[in-house]
Short mmCIF file of the C-alpha atoms (twelve columns), coordinates in Angstrom:
data_MODEL
# 
_entry.id   MODEL 
# 
loop_
_atom_site.group_PDB 
_atom_site.id 
_atom_site.type_symbol 
_atom_site.label_atom_id 
_atom_site.label_alt_id 
_atom_site.label_comp_id 
_atom_site.label_asym_id 
_atom_site.label_seq_id 
_atom_site.Cartn_x 
_atom_site.Cartn_y 
_atom_site.Cartn_z 
_atom_site.pdbx_PDB_model_num 
ATOM 1   C CA . MET A 1   3.547   15.447  -14.281 1 
ATOM 2   C CA . ASP A 2   0.394   13.145  -14.250 1 
ATOM 3   C CA . PHE A 3   -1.771  15.937  -13.949 1 
ATOM 4   C CA . ILE A 4   -0.518  17.664  -17.216 1 
ATOM 5   C CA . LEU A 5   -0.431  14.451  -19.220 1 
ATOM 6   C CA . SER A 6   -2.426  11.315  -18.361 1 
ATOM 7   C CA . LYS A 7   -4.542  8.433   -19.675 1 
ATOM 8   C CA . TRP A 8   -7.463  10.689  -18.915 1 
ATOM 9   C CA . HIS A 9   -6.544  13.420  -21.269 1 
ATOM 10  C CA . LEU A 10  -7.587  11.216  -23.986 1 
ATOM 11  C CA . ILE A 11  -11.120 12.470  -23.312 1 
ATOM 12  C CA . THR A 12  -9.925  15.676  -24.537 1 
ATOM 13  C CA . ILE A 13  -9.025  14.251  -28.006 1 
ATOM 14  C CA . ALA A 14  -12.241 12.455  -28.125 1 
ATOM 15  C CA . ALA A 15  -14.328 15.730  -26.951 1 
ATOM 16  C CA . GLY A 16  -12.526 17.732  -29.792 1 
ATOM 17  C CA . VAL A 17  -12.996 14.705  -32.288 1 
ATOM 18  C CA . ILE A 18  -16.661 14.650  -31.481 1 
ATOM 19  C CA . SER A 19  -16.845 18.642  -31.771 1 
ATOM 20  C CA . PHE A 20  -15.153 18.315  -35.312 1 
ATOM 21  C CA . ILE A 21  -17.451 15.776  -36.537 1 
ATOM 22  C CA . ALA A 22  -20.994 17.591  -35.112 1 
ATOM 23  C CA . MET A 23  -19.593 20.899  -36.720 1 
ATOM 24  C CA . ARG A 24  -18.984 19.457  -40.098 1 
ATOM 25  C CA . LEU A 25  -22.154 17.527  -40.345 1 
ATOM 26  C CA . GLY A 26  -24.020 20.817  -39.132 1 
ATOM 27  C CA . LYS A 27  -22.248 22.343  -42.114 1 
ATOM 28  C CA . TYR A 28  -20.685 24.924  -40.581 1 
ATOM 29  C CA . THR A 29  -17.421 26.669  -42.069 1 
ATOM 30  C CA . ALA A 30  -14.043 25.518  -41.619 1 
ATOM 31  C CA . ARG A 31  -13.125 28.624  -39.422 1 
ATOM 32  C CA . GLU A 32  -16.161 28.250  -37.206 1 
ATOM 33  C CA . THR A 33  -15.140 24.387  -36.855 1 
ATOM 34  C CA . ALA A 34  -11.517 24.741  -36.231 1 
ATOM 35  C CA . LYS A 35  -12.509 27.620  -33.565 1 
ATOM 36  C CA . ALA A 36  -15.132 25.390  -31.918 1 
ATOM 37  C CA . THR A 37  -12.750 22.145  -32.026 1 
ATOM 38  C CA . LEU A 38  -10.032 24.043  -30.458 1 
ATOM 39  C CA . VAL A 39  -12.234 25.865  -27.653 1 
ATOM 40  C CA . THR A 40  -13.544 22.406  -26.629 1 
ATOM 41  C CA . PHE A 41  -10.121 20.926  -26.565 1 
ATOM 42  C CA . PHE A 42  -8.586  23.361  -24.249 1 
ATOM 43  C CA . ALA A 43  -11.702 23.739  -22.262 1 
ATOM 44  C CA . PHE A 44  -11.496 19.997  -21.573 1 
ATOM 45  C CA . TYR A 45  -7.618  19.827  -21.216 1 
ATOM 46  C CA . ILE A 46  -7.556  22.804  -18.469 1 
ATOM 47  C CA . GLY A 47  -10.546 21.196  -16.917 1 
ATOM 48  C CA . LEU A 48  -9.250  17.698  -16.704 1 
ATOM 49  C CA . SER A 49  -5.707  19.145  -15.661 1 
ATOM 50  C CA . PHE A 50  -7.218  20.576  -12.544 1 
ATOM 51  C CA . VAL A 51  -9.206  17.616  -11.575 1 
ATOM 52  C CA . ALA A 52  -6.178  15.525  -12.104 1 
ATOM 53  C CA . TYR A 53  -3.890  17.940  -10.157 1 
ATOM 54  C CA . PHE A 54  -6.333  17.770  -7.032  1 
ATOM 55  C CA . THR A 55  -7.145  14.341  -7.284  1 
ATOM 56  C CA . LYS A 56  -3.344  13.471  -7.329  1 
ATOM 57  C CA . GLU A 57  -2.703  15.709  -4.087  1 
ATOM 58  C CA . LYS A 58  -5.570  14.125  -2.206  1 
ATOM 59  C CA . ALA A 59  -4.419  10.679  -3.544  1 
ATOM 60  C CA . ALA A 60  -0.865  11.426  -1.888  1 
ATOM 61  C CA . ASP A 61  -2.486  12.401  1.368   1 
ATOM 62  C CA . VAL A 62  -4.469  9.314   1.667   1 
ATOM 63  C CA . SER A 63  -1.209  7.150   0.815   1 
ATOM 64  C CA . SER A 64  0.771   8.641   3.819   1 
ATOM 65  C CA . GLU A 65  -2.428  8.173   5.977   1 
ATOM 66  C CA . SER A 66  -2.515  4.274   4.940   1 
ATOM 67  C CA . VAL A 67  1.010   4.079   5.683   1 
ATOM 68  C CA . ASN A 68  0.144   4.867   9.505   1 
ATOM 69  C CA . THR A 69  -2.956  3.142   9.365   1 
ATOM 70  C CA . ILE A 70  -1.156  -0.022  8.437   1 
ATOM 71  C CA . GLU A 71  1.572   0.291   10.991  1 
ATOM 72  C CA . ASP A 72  -1.375  0.903   13.591  1 
ATOM 73  C CA . GLN A 73  -2.846  -2.360  12.342  1 
ATOM 74  C CA . MET A 74  0.518   -4.205  12.667  1 
ATOM 75  C CA . ILE A 75  1.011   -2.887  16.309  1 
ATOM 76  C CA . ALA A 76  -2.545  -3.783  17.181  1 
ATOM 77  C CA . GLY A 77  -2.371  -7.440  15.869  1 
ATOM 78  C CA . LEU A 78  1.113   -7.626  17.675  1 
ATOM 79  C CA . ASP A 79  -0.432  -6.642  20.805  1 
ATOM 80  C CA . GLN A 80  -3.234  -9.294  20.461  1 
ATOM 81  C CA . GLU A 81  -0.554  -11.751 19.638  1 
ATOM 82  C CA . TYR A 82  1.216   -11.002 22.804  1 
ATOM 83  C CA . GLU A 83  -1.906  -11.139 24.931  1 
ATOM 84  C CA . GLN A 84  -2.961  -14.281 23.290  1 
ATOM 85  C CA . ASN A 85  0.333   -16.073 24.057  1 
ATOM 86  C CA . LYS A 86  1.039   -14.414 27.296  1 
ATOM 87  C CA . GLY A 87  2.442   -16.846 29.974  1 
ATOM 88  C CA . ILE A 88  2.606   -20.002 27.603  1 
ATOM 89  C CA . THR A 89  6.357   -20.301 27.079  1 
ATOM 90  C CA . SER A 90  9.268   -19.040 29.026  1 
ATOM 91  C CA . ASN A 91  9.759   -16.321 26.151  1 
ATOM 92  C CA . SER A 92  5.915   -15.214 25.894  1 
ATOM 93  C CA . HIS A 93  7.001   -11.706 26.252  1 
ATOM 94  C CA . LEU A 94  8.049   -11.619 22.869  1 
ATOM 95  C CA . ALA A 95  5.620   -11.796 20.199  1 
ATOM 96  C CA . ALA A 96  5.600   -11.715 16.121  1 
ATOM 97  C CA . TYR A 97  2.901   -10.707 13.973  1 
ATOM 98  C CA . VAL A 98  2.442   -11.474 9.987   1 
ATOM 99  C CA . ASN A 99  -0.058  -9.632  7.949   1 
ATOM 100 C CA . SER A 100 -0.792  -9.034  4.387   1 
ATOM 101 C CA . PHE A 101 -2.571  -6.360  2.685   1 
ATOM 102 C CA . GLU A 102 -3.873  -6.408  -0.992  1 
ATOM 103 C CA . GLN A 103 -3.726  -3.689  -3.284  1 
ATOM 104 C CA . ASP A 104 -4.474  -3.985  -7.124  1 
ATOM 105 C CA . GLY A 105 -3.791  -7.889  -7.052  1 
ATOM 106 C CA . GLU A 106 -0.575  -7.709  -5.539  1 
ATOM 107 C CA . TYR A 107 0.102   -8.206  -1.726  1 
ATOM 108 C CA . THR A 108 2.344   -6.374  0.652   1 
ATOM 109 C CA . ILE A 109 3.329   -8.457  3.719   1 
ATOM 110 C CA . ASP A 110 4.864   -7.344  6.733   1 
ATOM 111 C CA . ILE A 111 6.482   -8.686  9.859   1 
ATOM 112 C CA . TYR A 112 6.600   -7.259  13.061  1 
ATOM 113 C CA . VAL A 113 7.965   -8.082  16.439  1 
ATOM 114 C CA . GLY A 114 7.901   -7.030  19.798  1 
ATOM 115 C CA . ASN A 115 9.459   -7.153  23.145  1 
ATOM 116 C CA . TYR A 116 6.911   -6.990  26.185  1 
ATOM 117 C CA . ASP A 117 9.227   -7.079  28.785  1 
ATOM 118 C CA . ASN A 118 9.897   -3.822  30.419  1 
ATOM 119 C CA . THR A 119 13.329  -4.437  32.036  1 
ATOM 120 C CA . GLU A 120 15.056  -6.949  29.785  1 
ATOM 121 C CA . SER A 121 16.500  -6.556  26.043  1 
ATOM 122 C CA . PHE A 122 16.022  -9.556  23.814  1 
ATOM 123 C CA . GLN A 123 19.372  -10.298 21.474  1 
ATOM 124 C CA . GLY A 124 18.927  -13.504 19.499  1 
ATOM 125 C CA . ASP A 125 16.970  -15.087 16.385  1 
ATOM 126 C CA . VAL A 126 13.347  -15.155 15.214  1 
ATOM 127 C CA . SER A 127 12.463  -17.937 12.592  1 
ATOM 128 C CA . ILE A 128 8.926   -17.315 11.074  1 
ATOM 129 C CA . LEU A 129 7.404   -19.607 8.884   1 
ATOM 130 C CA . VAL A 130 4.482   -18.073 6.829   1 
ATOM 131 C CA . LEU A 131 1.678   -20.024 5.092   1 
ATOM 132 C CA . ASP A 132 0.355   -18.345 1.872   1 
ATOM 133 C CA . THR A 133 -3.140  -18.812 0.284   1 
ATOM 134 C CA . GLU A 134 -1.892  -21.229 -1.949  1 
ATOM 135 C CA . GLY A 135 -0.670  -23.464 0.452   1 
ATOM 136 C CA . ASN A 136 2.931   -22.975 0.137   1 
ATOM 137 C CA . THR A 137 5.390   -22.454 3.135   1 
ATOM 138 C CA . GLN A 138 8.476   -19.914 3.454   1 
ATOM 139 C CA . GLU A 139 10.507  -19.774 6.235   1 
ATOM 140 C CA . LYS A 140 12.216  -16.562 7.158   1 
ATOM 141 C CA . THR A 141 14.993  -16.325 9.907   1 
ATOM 142 C CA . PHE A 142 16.449  -13.071 11.123  1 
ATOM 143 C CA . GLU A 143 19.618  -13.452 12.894  1 
ATOM 144 C CA . ASP A 144 21.286  -11.416 15.689  1 
ATOM 145 C CA . LEU A 145 17.689  -9.613  16.148  1 
ATOM 146 C CA . SER A 146 17.930  -6.830  19.011  1 
ATOM 147 C CA . LEU A 147 14.832  -5.498  21.021  1 
ATOM 148 C CA . LYS A 148 15.368  -3.078  23.612  1 
ATOM 149 C CA . PRO A 149 12.603  -3.450  26.635  1 
ATOM 150 C CA . GLY A 150 9.090   -2.461  25.120  1 
ATOM 151 C CA . GLU A 151 10.206  -2.136  21.526  1 
ATOM 152 C CA . LYS A 152 8.066   -3.058  18.655  1 
ATOM 153 C CA . LYS A 153 9.202   -2.730  15.324  1 
ATOM 154 C CA . GLY A 154 8.694   -3.949  11.749  1 
ATOM 155 C CA . ILE A 155 11.527  -6.241  10.618  1 
ATOM 156 C CA . GLU A 156 10.482  -7.293  7.109   1 
ATOM 157 C CA . HIS A 157 8.235   -5.570  4.395   1 
ATOM 158 C CA . PHE A 158 7.980   -7.336  0.841   1 
ATOM 159 C CA . THR A 159 5.469   -7.931  -1.998  1 
ATOM 160 C CA . SER A 160 4.180   -11.258 -3.213  1 
ATOM 161 C CA . THR A 161 1.317   -12.446 -5.833  1 
ATOM 162 C CA . VAL A 162 -0.136  -14.485 -2.972  1 
ATOM 163 C CA . GLY A 163 -1.052  -13.130 0.594   1 
ATOM 164 C CA . ALA A 164 0.039   -14.931 4.169   1 
ATOM 165 C CA . VAL A 165 -3.078  -16.581 6.002   1 
ATOM 166 C CA . GLN A 166 -0.927  -18.226 8.915   1 
ATOM 167 C CA . TYR A 167 2.111   -18.122 10.523  1 
ATOM 168 C CA . LYS A 168 4.360   -19.501 13.387  1 
ATOM 169 C CA . TYR A 169 7.461   -18.052 14.993  1 
ATOM 170 C CA . LYS A 170 10.124  -18.979 17.616  1 
ATOM 171 C CA . PHE A 171 12.579  -16.771 19.241  1 
ATOM 172 C CA . GLU A 172 15.871  -17.777 20.211  1 
ATOM 173 C CA . GLU A 173 17.921  -15.919 22.781  1 
ATOM 174 C CA . LYS A 174 21.750  -15.946 22.356  1 
# 
């Protein structure tokens, strides 16, 4: 529906008004003025509708690609987190990753977890402490989390007015 009536279609009204004023200043007849104004209006309207339609189709394709890109980025960040902490603790086969993505002044914050053990599942809780860009902390606890061997998944997706800059996590097996 946005390709039929959008804020960009106001251009057609402006073009019609400019056409009308130019024709009246040029002392054209009322019939010639009306005809030129209508032709200008419809030509701009049809042209803008086609552009809006094809731009919207392309934007839909890009947004679905960006979802895959964000998921790929989150998995890559999770893999990097695991590599940095591998062997440090008894449950270093578990990793969590938090990242924020800014779009139009609003942040989308994603939390991913992964079990890098190829034989044992994880059943338990994970607590994540997130520090945002304003220095505030927010703790999130996910109870009864289940991860199969080698499983990586997103467990939280939310929006905020501020982004996440740092985080800490703790897994507790049950």
